[in-house]
DOPADREN-501837 format. One record per residue (C-alpha): residue number from 1; x, y, z. Coordinates in steps of 0.02 Angstrom, whole numbers. Example, Ala and Ser with C-alpha at 12.3 -4.5 7.8 and 13.67 -1.06 7.14 Angstrom:
<atoms>
{nr:1, c1:615, c2:-225, c3:390}
{nr:2, c1:684, c2:-53, c3:357}
</atoms>
This chain:
<atoms>
{nr:1, c1:-583, c2:-149, c3:1743}
{nr:2, c1:-760, c2:-252, c3:1744}
{nr:3, c1:-790, c2:-293, c3:1917}
{nr:4, c1:-731, c2:-90, c3:1969}
{nr:5, c1:-901, c2:-56, c3:1887}
{nr:6, c1:-1013, c2:-182, c3:1977}
{nr:7, c1:-947, c2:-102, c3:2135}
{nr:8, c1:-972, c2:60, c3:2094}
{nr:9, c1:-1153, c2:123, c3:2122}
{nr:10, c1:-1245, c2:287, c3:2065}
{nr:11, c1:-1343, c2:388, c3:2166}
{nr:12, c1:-1526, c2:310, c3:2167}
{nr:13, c1:-1651, c2:451, c3:2071}
{nr:14, c1:-1766, c2:495, c3:2223}
{nr:15, c1:-1886, c2:622, c3:2134}
{nr:16, c1:-1756, c2:776, c3:2206}
{nr:17, c1:-1784, c2:883, c3:2063}
{nr:18, c1:-1698, c2:871, c3:1913}
{nr:19, c1:-1518, c2:880, c3:1952}
{nr:20, c1:-1520, c2:712, c3:2048}
{nr:21, c1:-1558, c2:636, c3:1861}
{nr:22, c1:-1449, c2:729, c3:1767}
{nr:23, c1:-1302, c2:670, c3:1895}
{nr:24, c1:-1357, c2:485, c3:1839}
{nr:25, c1:-1377, c2:501, c3:1672}
{nr:26, c1:-1210, c2:591, c3:1664}
{nr:27, c1:-1122, c2:442, c3:1741}
{nr:28, c1:-1192, c2:326, c3:1637}
{nr:29, c1:-1156, c2:397, c3:1482}
{nr:30, c1:-978, c2:408, c3:1546}
{nr:31, c1:-942, c2:248, c3:1617}
{nr:32, c1:-1058, c2:210, c3:1449}
{nr:33, c1:-902, c2:296, c3:1353}
{nr:34, c1:-770, c2:211, c3:1450}
{nr:35, c1:-829, c2:42, c3:1406}
{nr:36, c1:-833, c2:100, c3:1206}
{nr:37, c1:-647, c2:172, c3:1212}
{nr:38, c1:-618, c2:-6, c3:1288}
{nr:39, c1:-707, c2:-137, c3:1176}
{nr:40, c1:-632, c2:-10, c3:1035}
{nr:41, c1:-433, c2:-13, c3:1092}
{nr:42, c1:-388, c2:164, c3:1122}
{nr:43, c1:-441, c2:339, c3:1002}
{nr:44, c1:-314, c2:342, c3:887}
{nr:45, c1:-361, c2:274, c3:718}
{nr:46, c1:-327, c2:94, c3:723}
{nr:47, c1:-429, c2:-15, c3:820}
{nr:48, c1:-402, c2:-169, c3:921}
{nr:49, c1:-322, c2:-314, c3:812}
{nr:50, c1:-211, c2:-447, c3:833}
{nr:51, c1:-67, c2:-361, c3:751}
{nr:52, c1:-43, c2:-255, c3:899}
{nr:53, c1:42, c2:-340, c3:979}
{nr:54, c1:189, c2:-393, c3:880}
{nr:55, c1:365, c2:-336, c3:912}
{nr:56, c1:478, c2:-424, c3:827}
{nr:57, c1:544, c2:-472, c3:677}
{nr:58, c1:534, c2:-688, c3:746}
{nr:59, c1:348, c2:-727, c3:720}
{nr:60, c1:359, c2:-855, c3:858}
{nr:61, c1:388, c2:-726, c3:991}
{nr:62, c1:239, c2:-640, c3:891}
{nr:63, c1:119, c2:-779, c3:928}
{nr:64, c1:182, c2:-806, c3:1099}
{nr:65, c1:114, c2:-626, c3:1143}
{nr:66, c1:-54, c2:-633, c3:1062}
{nr:67, c1:-179, c2:-643, c3:1169}
{nr:68, c1:-273, c2:-840, c3:1127}
{nr:69, c1:-464, c2:-775, c3:1170}
{nr:70, c1:-461, c2:-624, c3:1052}
{nr:71, c1:-364, c2:-704, c3:910}
{nr:72, c1:-498, c2:-862, c3:903}
{nr:73, c1:-640, c2:-733, c3:928}
{nr:74, c1:-548, c2:-645, c3:778}
{nr:75, c1:-522, c2:-776, c3:688}
{nr:76, c1:-713, c2:-848, c3:693}
{nr:77, c1:-758, c2:-679, c3:611}
{nr:78, c1:-620, c2:-716, c3:466}
{nr:79, c1:-664, c2:-899, c3:414}
{nr:80, c1:-708, c2:-865, c3:262}
{nr:81, c1:-696, c2:-1012, c3:129}
{nr:82, c1:-613, c2:-907, c3:4}
{nr:83, c1:-539, c2:-1060, c3:-143}
{nr:84, c1:-730, c2:-1081, c3:-164}
{nr:85, c1:-759, c2:-911, c3:-216}
{nr:86, c1:-777, c2:-846, c3:-387}
{nr:87, c1:-776, c2:-984, c3:-475}
{nr:88, c1:-780, c2:-922, c3:-658}
{nr:89, c1:-684, c2:-1057, c3:-733}
{nr:90, c1:-632, c2:-1242, c3:-751}
{nr:91, c1:-495, c2:-1304, c3:-680}
{nr:92, c1:-391, c2:-1333, c3:-846}
{nr:93, c1:-428, c2:-1169, c3:-906}
{nr:94, c1:-404, c2:-1049, c3:-786}
{nr:95, c1:-236, c2:-1117, c3:-757}
{nr:96, c1:-215, c2:-1092, c3:-940}
{nr:97, c1:-245, c2:-931, c3:-924}
{nr:98, c1:-148, c2:-895, c3:-789}
{nr:99, c1:17, c2:-975, c3:-850}
{nr:100, c1:22, c2:-876, c3:-1001}
{nr:101, c1:-16, c2:-707, c3:-909}
{nr:102, c1:115, c2:-748, c3:-777}
{nr:103, c1:240, c2:-893, c3:-839}
{nr:104, c1:388, c2:-938, c3:-714}
{nr:105, c1:547, c2:-853, c3:-783}
{nr:106, c1:692, c2:-924, c3:-817}
{nr:107, c1:862, c2:-883, c3:-709}
{nr:108, c1:957, c2:-880, c3:-884}
{nr:109, c1:823, c2:-759, c3:-966}
{nr:110, c1:887, c2:-579, c3:-1029}
{nr:111, c1:860, c2:-413, c3:-954}
{nr:112, c1:869, c2:-241, c3:-978}
{nr:113, c1:974, c2:-156, c3:-869}
{nr:114, c1:929, c2:12, c3:-813}
{nr:115, c1:1034, c2:51, c3:-636}
{nr:116, c1:1211, c2:81, c3:-620}
{nr:117, c1:1247, c2:-54, c3:-486}
{nr:118, c1:1142, c2:-223, c3:-414}
{nr:119, c1:1159, c2:-168, c3:-236}
{nr:120, c1:1067, c2:4, c3:-214}
{nr:121, c1:1023, c2:87, c3:-82}
{nr:122, c1:848, c2:96, c3:-83}
{nr:123, c1:702, c2:207, c3:-24}
{nr:124, c1:516, c2:155, c3:-49}
{nr:125, c1:419, c2:319, c3:-61}
{nr:126, c1:217, c2:266, c3:-61}
{nr:127, c1:135, c2:427, c3:-92}
{nr:128, c1:-44, c2:421, c3:-26}
{nr:129, c1:-172, c2:436, c3:-124}
{nr:130, c1:-91, c2:502, c3:-263}
{nr:131, c1:-185, c2:499, c3:-439}
{nr:132, c1:-105, c2:534, c3:-632}
{nr:133, c1:-251, c2:621, c3:-670}
{nr:134, c1:-171, c2:757, c3:-558}
{nr:135, c1:-6, c2:779, c3:-620}
{nr:136, c1:56, c2:844, c3:-769}
{nr:137, c1:176, c2:752, c3:-843}
{nr:138, c1:39, c2:569, c3:-838}
{nr:139, c1:-73, c2:690, c3:-909}
{nr:140, c1:-166, c2:764, c3:-770}
{nr:141, c1:-165, c2:951, c3:-728}
{nr:142, c1:-54, c2:1066, c3:-745}
{nr:143, c1:37, c2:1170, c3:-613}
{nr:144, c1:-3, c2:1055, c3:-467}
{nr:145, c1:138, c2:926, c3:-436}
{nr:146, c1:281, c2:1053, c3:-525}
{nr:147, c1:411, c2:954, c3:-413}
{nr:148, c1:365, c2:788, c3:-493}
{nr:149, c1:331, c2:842, c3:-639}
{nr:150, c1:555, c2:901, c3:-642}
{nr:151, c1:585, c2:735, c3:-597}
{nr:152, c1:488, c2:645, c3:-692}
{nr:153, c1:623, c2:692, c3:-844}
{nr:154, c1:759, c2:640, c3:-745}
{nr:155, c1:714, c2:471, c3:-698}
{nr:156, c1:629, c2:283, c3:-749}
{nr:157, c1:445, c2:375, c3:-768}
{nr:158, c1:321, c2:206, c3:-796}
{nr:159, c1:171, c2:307, c3:-891}
{nr:160, c1:21, c2:161, c3:-881}
{nr:161, c1:68, c2:119, c3:-719}
{nr:162, c1:-106, c2:62, c3:-626}
{nr:163, c1:-131, c2:18, c3:-449}
{nr:164, c1:-222, c2:-126, c3:-379}
{nr:165, c1:-352, c2:-80, c3:-278}
{nr:166, c1:-432, c2:68, c3:-197}
{nr:167, c1:-362, c2:45, c3:-5}
{nr:168, c1:-194, c2:83, c3:72}
{nr:169, c1:-180, c2:-102, c3:161}
{nr:170, c1:-239, c2:-180, c3:-41}
{nr:171, c1:-71, c2:-57, c3:-99}
{nr:172, c1:53, c2:-104, c3:29}
{nr:173, c1:40, c2:-277, c3:-8}
{nr:174, c1:13, c2:-249, c3:-177}
{nr:175, c1:179, c2:-150, c3:-208}
{nr:176, c1:307, c2:-251, c3:-81}
{nr:177, c1:249, c2:-431, c3:-84}
{nr:178, c1:154, c2:-413, c3:-271}
{nr:179, c1:-3, c2:-492, c3:-252}
{nr:180, c1:-160, c2:-413, c3:-296}
{nr:181, c1:-290, c2:-315, c3:-214}
{nr:182, c1:-461, c2:-429, c3:-139}
{nr:183, c1:-608, c2:-344, c3:-182}
{nr:184, c1:-729, c2:-433, c3:-62}
{nr:185, c1:-571, c2:-442, c3:92}
{nr:186, c1:-388, c2:-382, c3:148}
{nr:187, c1:-267, c2:-490, c3:158}
{nr:188, c1:-175, c2:-379, c3:282}
{nr:189, c1:-298, c2:-387, c3:399}
{nr:190, c1:-254, c2:-570, c3:448}
{nr:191, c1:-106, c2:-599, c3:514}
{nr:192, c1:-69, c2:-787, c3:493}
{nr:193, c1:-112, c2:-761, c3:309}
{nr:194, c1:11, c2:-588, c3:299}
{nr:195, c1:145, c2:-679, c3:367}
{nr:196, c1:157, c2:-795, c3:217}
{nr:197, c1:154, c2:-692, c3:71}
{nr:198, c1:333, c2:-662, c3:-1}
{nr:199, c1:388, c2:-486, c3:24}
{nr:200, c1:537, c2:-355, c3:-18}
{nr:201, c1:598, c2:-346, c3:114}
{nr:202, c1:628, c2:-535, c3:142}
{nr:203, c1:694, c2:-561, c3:-23}
{nr:204, c1:834, c2:-404, c3:26}
{nr:205, c1:852, c2:-472, c3:222}
{nr:206, c1:923, c2:-643, c3:126}
{nr:207, c1:1077, c2:-550, c3:34}
{nr:208, c1:1113, c2:-412, c3:178}
{nr:209, c1:1007, c2:-291, c3:163}
{nr:210, c1:930, c2:-201, c3:350}
{nr:211, c1:743, c2:-142, c3:303}
{nr:212, c1:654, c2:-19, c3:412}
{nr:213, c1:480, c2:93, c3:394}
{nr:214, c1:417, c2:267, c3:431}
{nr:215, c1:281, c2:321, c3:418}
{nr:216, c1:191, c2:481, c3:519}
{nr:217, c1:25, c2:389, c3:556}
{nr:218, c1:-32, c2:247, c3:671}
{nr:219, c1:61, c2:86, c3:643}
{nr:220, c1:-72, c2:-14, c3:708}
{nr:221, c1:-201, c2:33, c3:581}
{nr:222, c1:-247, c2:-105, c3:469}
{nr:223, c1:-121, c2:-204, c3:546}
{nr:224, c1:26, c2:-141, c3:463}
{nr:225, c1:147, c2:-161, c3:621}
{nr:226, c1:85, c2:-365, c3:594}
{nr:227, c1:136, c2:-347, c3:414}
{nr:228, c1:282, c2:-239, c3:408}
{nr:229, c1:339, c2:-374, c3:545}
{nr:230, c1:331, c2:-515, c3:471}
{nr:231, c1:374, c2:-447, c3:319}
{nr:232, c1:566, c2:-458, c3:397}
{nr:233, c1:594, c2:-253, c3:443}
{nr:234, c1:686, c2:-229, c3:568}
{nr:235, c1:624, c2:-58, c3:617}
{nr:236, c1:475, c2:34, c3:631}
{nr:237, c1:449, c2:234, c3:651}
{nr:238, c1:274, c2:300, c3:680}
{nr:239, c1:168, c2:419, c3:749}
{nr:240, c1:252, c2:381, c3:947}
{nr:241, c1:423, c2:407, c3:876}
{nr:242, c1:368, c2:622, c3:874}
{nr:243, c1:344, c2:714, c3:980}
{nr:244, c1:147, c2:779, c3:998}
{nr:245, c1:194, c2:955, c3:942}
{nr:246, c1:215, c2:881, c3:772}
{nr:247, c1:72, c2:770, c3:778}
{nr:248, c1:-57, c2:909, c3:716}
{nr:249, c1:-160, c2:792, c3:607}
{nr:250, c1:-294, c2:673, c3:597}
{nr:251, c1:-175, c2:548, c3:519}
{nr:252, c1:-12, c2:587, c3:649}
{nr:253, c1:133, c2:698, c3:600}
{nr:254, c1:126, c2:802, c3:408}
{nr:255, c1:252, c2:737, c3:293}
{nr:256, c1:362, c2:913, c3:282}
{nr:257, c1:386, c2:817, c3:473}
{nr:258, c1:433, c2:646, c3:437}
{nr:259, c1:527, c2:720, c3:276}
{nr:260, c1:642, c2:809, c3:372}
{nr:261, c1:659, c2:657, c3:480}
{nr:262, c1:699, c2:537, c3:348}
{nr:263, c1:809, c2:665, c3:272}
{nr:264, c1:912, c2:670, c3:447}
{nr:265, c1:905, c2:483, c3:436}
{nr:266, c1:982, c2:485, c3:278}
{nr:267, c1:1131, c2:592, c3:277}
{nr:268, c1:1209, c2:531, c3:409}
{nr:269, c1:1203, c2:336, c3:344}
{nr:270, c1:1377, c2:262, c3:319}
{nr:271, c1:1409, c2:197, c3:151}
{nr:272, c1:1517, c2:56, c3:227}
{nr:273, c1:1395, c2:-38, c3:299}
{nr:274, c1:1263, c2:-153, c3:228}
{nr:275, c1:1150, c2:-67, c3:115}
{nr:276, c1:967, c2:-38, c3:167}
{nr:277, c1:802, c2:-30, c3:115}
{nr:278, c1:681, c2:100, c3:164}
{nr:279, c1:491, c2:97, c3:164}
{nr:280, c1:424, c2:265, c3:174}
{nr:281, c1:227, c2:326, c3:194}
{nr:282, c1:172, c2:485, c3:153}
{nr:283, c1:-8, c2:524, c3:249}
{nr:284, c1:-31, c2:706, c3:210}
{nr:285, c1:-134, c2:688, c3:47}
{nr:286, c1:-236, c2:587, c3:148}
{nr:287, c1:-419, c2:648, c3:191}
{nr:288, c1:-497, c2:777, c3:267}
{nr:289, c1:-333, c2:851, c3:171}
{nr:290, c1:-270, c2:937, c3:321}
{nr:291, c1:-98, c2:1037, c3:281}
{nr:292, c1:2, c2:1186, c3:320}
{nr:293, c1:-30, c2:1236, c3:150}
{nr:294, c1:-144, c2:1368, c3:59}
{nr:295, c1:-104, c2:1368, c3:-161}
{nr:296, c1:-274, c2:1262, c3:-225}
{nr:297, c1:-441, c2:1291, c3:-199}
{nr:298, c1:-482, c2:1119, c3:-196}
{nr:299, c1:-415, c2:1044, c3:-37}
{nr:300, c1:-390, c2:874, c3:-117}
{nr:301, c1:-279, c2:960, c3:-252}
{nr:302, c1:-208, c2:1077, c3:-107}
{nr:303, c1:-143, c2:931, c3:-19}
{nr:304, c1:-61, c2:824, c3:-170}
{nr:305, c1:48, c2:1003, c3:-197}
{nr:306, c1:74, c2:1028, c3:-10}
{nr:307, c1:165, c2:841, c3:-14}
{nr:308, c1:252, c2:856, c3:-186}
{nr:309, c1:305, c2:1026, c3:-123}
{nr:310, c1:406, c2:913, c3:25}
{nr:311, c1:452, c2:774, c3:-101}
{nr:312, c1:554, c2:920, c3:-204}
{nr:313, c1:634, c2:1005, c3:-37}
{nr:314, c1:689, c2:801, c3:-18}
{nr:315, c1:778, c2:789, c3:-172}
{nr:316, c1:865, c2:920, c3:-168}
{nr:317, c1:929, c2:895, c3:-16}
{nr:318, c1:978, c2:739, c3:-3}
{nr:319, c1:1064, c2:757, c3:-206}
{nr:320, c1:1199, c2:844, c3:-93}
{nr:321, c1:1236, c2:702, c3:-1}
{nr:322, c1:1364, c2:532, c3:-19}
{nr:323, c1:1204, c2:430, c3:-19}
{nr:324, c1:1158, c2:505, c3:-181}
{nr:325, c1:1280, c2:403, c3:-302}
{nr:326, c1:1237, c2:247, c3:-251}
{nr:327, c1:1045, c2:289, c3:-227}
{nr:328, c1:893, c2:213, c3:-278}
{nr:329, c1:711, c2:283, c3:-224}
{nr:330, c1:572, c2:214, c3:-307}
{nr:331, c1:386, c2:347, c3:-297}
{nr:332, c1:235, c2:257, c3:-305}
{nr:333, c1:50, c2:294, c3:-271}
{nr:334, c1:-24, c2:178, c3:-161}
{nr:335, c1:-186, c2:197, c3:-232}
{nr:336, c1:-266, c2:309, c3:-344}
{nr:337, c1:-423, c2:457, c3:-306}
{nr:338, c1:-574, c2:497, c3:-364}
{nr:339, c1:-524, c2:650, c3:-456}
{nr:340, c1:-605, c2:721, c3:-582}
{nr:341, c1:-772, c2:690, c3:-446}
{nr:342, c1:-869, c2:627, c3:-607}
{nr:343, c1:-751, c2:491, c3:-616}
{nr:344, c1:-832, c2:305, c3:-584}
{nr:345, c1:-796, c2:220, c3:-431}
{nr:346, c1:-735, c2:53, c3:-548}
{nr:347, c1:-672, c2:178, c3:-711}
{nr:348, c1:-489, c2:131, c3:-756}
{nr:349, c1:-427, c2:328, c3:-726}
{nr:350, c1:-474, c2:322, c3:-549}
{nr:351, c1:-343, c2:197, c3:-531}
{nr:352, c1:-197, c2:274, c3:-647}
{nr:353, c1:-40, c2:303, c3:-523}
{nr:354, c1:140, c2:362, c3:-534}
{nr:355, c1:285, c2:239, c3:-539}
{nr:356, c1:439, c2:346, c3:-533}
{nr:357, c1:637, c2:280, c3:-496}
{nr:358, c1:744, c2:409, c3:-463}
{nr:359, c1:931, c2:410, c3:-378}
{nr:360, c1:1115, c2:409, c3:-425}
{nr:361, c1:1085, c2:212, c3:-449}
{nr:362, c1:976, c2:269, c3:-631}
{nr:363, c1:1091, c2:250, c3:-781}
{nr:364, c1:965, c2:363, c3:-907}
{nr:365, c1:812, c2:444, c3:-933}
{nr:366, c1:675, c2:319, c3:-991}
{nr:367, c1:490, c2:312, c3:-1037}
{nr:368, c1:409, c2:149, c3:-1018}
{nr:369, c1:229, c2:165, c3:-1099}
{nr:370, c1:172, c2:-8, c3:-1106}
{nr:371, c1:23, c2:-67, c3:-971}
{nr:372, c1:83, c2:-122, c3:-788}
{nr:373, c1:-3, c2:-163, c3:-629}
{nr:374, c1:77, c2:-111, c3:-474}
{nr:375, c1:114, c2:-308, c3:-436}
{nr:376, c1:230, c2:-304, c3:-552}
{nr:377, c1:349, c2:-183, c3:-453}
{nr:378, c1:426, c2:-335, c3:-325}
{nr:379, c1:494, c2:-452, c3:-490}
{nr:380, c1:537, c2:-290, c3:-593}
{nr:381, c1:652, c2:-202, c3:-443}
{nr:382, c1:712, c2:-404, c3:-399}
{nr:383, c1:761, c2:-417, c3:-584}
{nr:384, c1:871, c2:-269, c3:-595}
{nr:385, c1:964, c2:-340, c3:-439}
{nr:386, c1:991, c2:-521, c3:-544}
{nr:387, c1:891, c2:-569, c3:-380}
{nr:388, c1:765, c2:-726, c3:-400}
{nr:389, c1:576, c2:-662, c3:-415}
{nr:390, c1:493, c2:-841, c3:-407}
{nr:391, c1:396, c2:-833, c3:-258}
{nr:392, c1:293, c2:-680, c3:-317}
{nr:393, c1:150, c2:-777, c3:-417}
{nr:394, c1:57, c2:-600, c3:-464}
{nr:395, c1:218, c2:-511, c3:-511}
{nr:396, c1:308, c2:-481, c3:-683}
{nr:397, c1:476, c2:-415, c3:-725}
{nr:398, c1:447, c2:-293, c3:-843}
{nr:399, c1:611, c2:-287, c3:-926}
{nr:400, c1:613, c2:-460, c3:-947}
{nr:401, c1:633, c2:-544, c3:-1111}
{nr:402, c1:498, c2:-682, c3:-1068}
{nr:403, c1:363, c2:-591, c3:-1204}
{nr:404, c1:209, c2:-595, c3:-1090}
{nr:405, c1:111, c2:-462, c3:-1184}
{nr:406, c1:72, c2:-306, c3:-1040}
{nr:407, c1:-65, c2:-309, c3:-964}
{nr:408, c1:-158, c2:-197, c3:-803}
{nr:409, c1:-280, c2:-262, c3:-675}
{nr:410, c1:-382, c2:-190, c3:-531}
{nr:411, c1:-501, c2:-237, c3:-426}
{nr:412, c1:-631, c2:-112, c3:-334}
{nr:413, c1:-759, c2:-161, c3:-215}
{nr:414, c1:-837, c2:-329, c3:-276}
{nr:415, c1:-746, c2:-300, c3:-450}
{nr:416, c1:-611, c2:-308, c3:-577}
{nr:417, c1:-562, c2:-227, c3:-724}
{nr:418, c1:-405, c2:-265, c3:-843}
{nr:419, c1:-335, c2:-147, c3:-981}
{nr:420, c1:-201, c2:-231, c3:-1138}
{nr:421, c1:-178, c2:-179, c3:-1306}
{nr:422, c1:-308, c2:-249, c3:-1382}
{nr:423, c1:-447, c2:-124, c3:-1236}
{nr:424, c1:-514, c2:-110, c3:-1081}
{nr:425, c1:-633, c2:-233, c3:-1000}
{nr:426, c1:-726, c2:-185, c3:-824}
{nr:427, c1:-845, c2:-333, c3:-728}
{nr:428, c1:-933, c2:-331, c3:-582}
{nr:429, c1:-929, c2:-498, c3:-504}
{nr:430, c1:-1103, c2:-460, c3:-384}
{nr:431, c1:-1204, c2:-411, c3:-535}
{nr:432, c1:-1116, c2:-522, c3:-662}
{nr:433, c1:-1118, c2:-413, c3:-777}
{nr:434, c1:-999, c2:-299, c3:-888}
{nr:435, c1:-976, c2:-119, c3:-827}
{nr:436, c1:-860, c2:-39, c3:-976}
{nr:437, c1:-818, c2:-110, c3:-1123}
{nr:438, c1:-690, c2:-15, c3:-1241}
{nr:439, c1:-637, c2:-120, c3:-1391}
{nr:440, c1:-448, c2:-64, c3:-1500}
{nr:441, c1:-437, c2:-224, c3:-1554}
{nr:442, c1:-505, c2:-397, c3:-1611}
{nr:443, c1:-579, c2:-441, c3:-1441}
{nr:444, c1:-416, c2:-541, c3:-1348}
{nr:445, c1:-501, c2:-636, c3:-1191}
{nr:446, c1:-514, c2:-503, c3:-1071}
{nr:447, c1:-614, c2:-550, c3:-990}
{nr:448, c1:-600, c2:-724, c3:-985}
{nr:449, c1:-403, c2:-671, c3:-897}
{nr:450, c1:-457, c2:-572, c3:-760}
{nr:451, c1:-575, c2:-689, c3:-688}
{nr:452, c1:-437, c2:-816, c3:-698}
{nr:453, c1:-314, c2:-710, c3:-596}
{nr:454, c1:-448, c2:-675, c3:-472}
{nr:455, c1:-511, c2:-845, c3:-448}
{nr:456, c1:-304, c2:-898, c3:-438}
{nr:457, c1:-311, c2:-758, c3:-311}
{nr:458, c1:-441, c2:-842, c3:-202}
{nr:459, c1:-385, c2:-989, c3:-219}
{nr:460, c1:-181, c2:-929, c3:-157}
{nr:461, c1:-281, c2:-849, c3:-19}
{nr:462, c1:-381, c2:-981, c3:35}
{nr:463, c1:-235, c2:-1090, c3:53}
{nr:464, c1:-116, c2:-987, c3:143}
</atoms>
């Protein structure tokens, strides 16, 4: 491209009027635009990144496809010394607090079992930008999500679940790898590190599961492709797998289209084959909230209500199929949203999200009221499958008898929040000050506990 541009010569301005100058200016603007598109990596929502060349669950093949020069430049831009950051506590104190918060769970531990089988078909639906503040059954606005509210009476409802962070790239890693969101970076954007993380997919593939991903948007956004493939997923379906006529929003195919695709895939599933875990990311409730639906005056409420209607229609149809009897559906938000709009970005209510387990594999309706973090999902789910979760250092099994006091931990832009039965503490790392302190019981070292988690997280990130 560069050599072609050098050979190209625009007509020189000869002073023969505005027409010659206009042609010259227009030509330079056009060439500058073409160069920008090439440097950006296209005109889609994703930009050029190392993960775009990932094409196989075998990382050796992925590494062989990487352009060495581009990889070197990308690595230089992400060469921070993470292990040296957030050194709040002396090492013995950090280790003591972290062990108290995340004790090793023995293999013989007793746990409350809530499923009818330890090898269900699994469908994880990550709901884009869903906030508990707009879900009536979780204390939110009445009437926005009638389908979710009805389903919450049929499954296992976790009423005090909190997102790990504020972005999709952090939320996916938290929910699927049990790895907390980072307040100053994103491990998903660093394939060399994200490929070393544990994941639900890796754990289940070892047990004979097949795993796949469905997303109506650009799978290269924030290096999602490389994360999913290195996490053990064998099949990725994204926007390019749908006709252009179905990709009508900024982010790709709307959720009515992808839910319909999901139903067609699942209804024909042969139950004699190996069990499957499907991970589905919705996208219609992402800004700018462009949906073919008009019920609420507020665009965010309207988009959430649209996704809720798609979800309800899907559940109603899949209940009639044979796969339902052995199916576990996990509904969880990737992150919350700042609604109502007067919420502060660091407020705990900003991170309160829905988490609901449904399906024929659920024994009976249950309401879980204890605090939990999004990162607790992998260990809790694997515990119900009688599978080990030792690799998930930052994930706790909520139904085990390990005796850990329930808590939630989340991060925002260079800060964190820690919540438990004694109160809520929110800390700004940059200003080194407490932004929120609500005490319900005598002090329980909430600040130190949050600092111990963040310090351990960055030590771990530095080692990967």
